[in-house]
N, C-alpha and C positions, 0 to 999 in steps of 0.2 A: 155610299151605302145604298142609295137608291130607294127601292120600294120598302125595305125593312125600316129605314129611318122614318119614312112617311107614315107607315102603318103604326109605328109606336109613338111618334112625336107629332104627327099631323102637320099643320102649317109650319111649325117650327122646324120639323124635319125637312120640309120642302125648302125653306129658306136656307138651311144649312147646306143642302145639295146645291142650291143656286150659288151660294158663296164659294163652295168647292169648285164649281164650274168656272166662276169668275176668276178665281185664283189661278186655275189652270190656263185660262185664256190669257191672263196677265203674264204668266211665265212663258207661254208660247210666243207672245208678242215681244217680250224682252229677248228671247232667244233669236227670233227673226231679226230684230234690230241689231243684235250683236253680229249675226252672220252677215247681214247687209253691210256692216262696217268692214268686216273682213273682205267681202267681195269687192267693195269699192277700193280698198287698199290694194288688193291683188290686181284689179283693173288698172290702177295707176301704175303699178310696177310693170305690168305687161306693156302698157303704153310707152313707158320710159325705155324698156328694152327694145321695143320695135323702133323707136326713134334712134337709139344707139346703133342698132343693127343697120338701119338705113344709112346712117352717117358712115359706118365702117365700110359698107358696100360702095358708097360714093368715093371714099378715099382709095379703096382697092382698085376700083375702075380707073381712077385718075392715075394711079401708080402704074398699072398695066399699060394703059394707053401711052403714058410718057415713056416707059421702057421700050415699047414697040416703036414709037415715033422716033426715038433716038437710036434705033437699030441695036439696042443692047441685047434684045432677045426677040425672036419671031413669035407671032401670035400662035402659030401651030405648035411651037415648042412648049408654050405655057399650057395649051390644051392637053398635050401629051403628059406633062408632069401632073396636071390636075387629075387626069384619068388614072395615072399610076398610083397617086396618093389615095384616090377614092377607092381603088381596088385593094388597098392594103388590109382592110378589115374583111375582105372576102366578098363584098357586094358593092356594085356600082349604084349607090343610092344618093349621091350628091351631098354626103355628110362625112365628117371626119371627127372621130372621138379621141384619137390618140394624141401623142405629143407632137408639137410642131417640128421640133428638130430631132 
């Protein structure tokens, strides 16, 4: 209420305004703490996904190198297939969103 509460109630009105502000600060702190928990949870999930992605890249690199070393397929053949698949969505952006098969 601000000035009206102070005008009519004096010090009591001031104290009520202070209590309102303290309550709002408490609610904001709780909201920030809750958001912080969500952020930490998301950070953990992002870290887990990065680790999983790194492991998948490791296995993919090992598989490609093994196939090339055993002369099952040539490295340039793999590059051509990757380029063709990358262009399937209309842009060469290094990503694939469609089905694998």
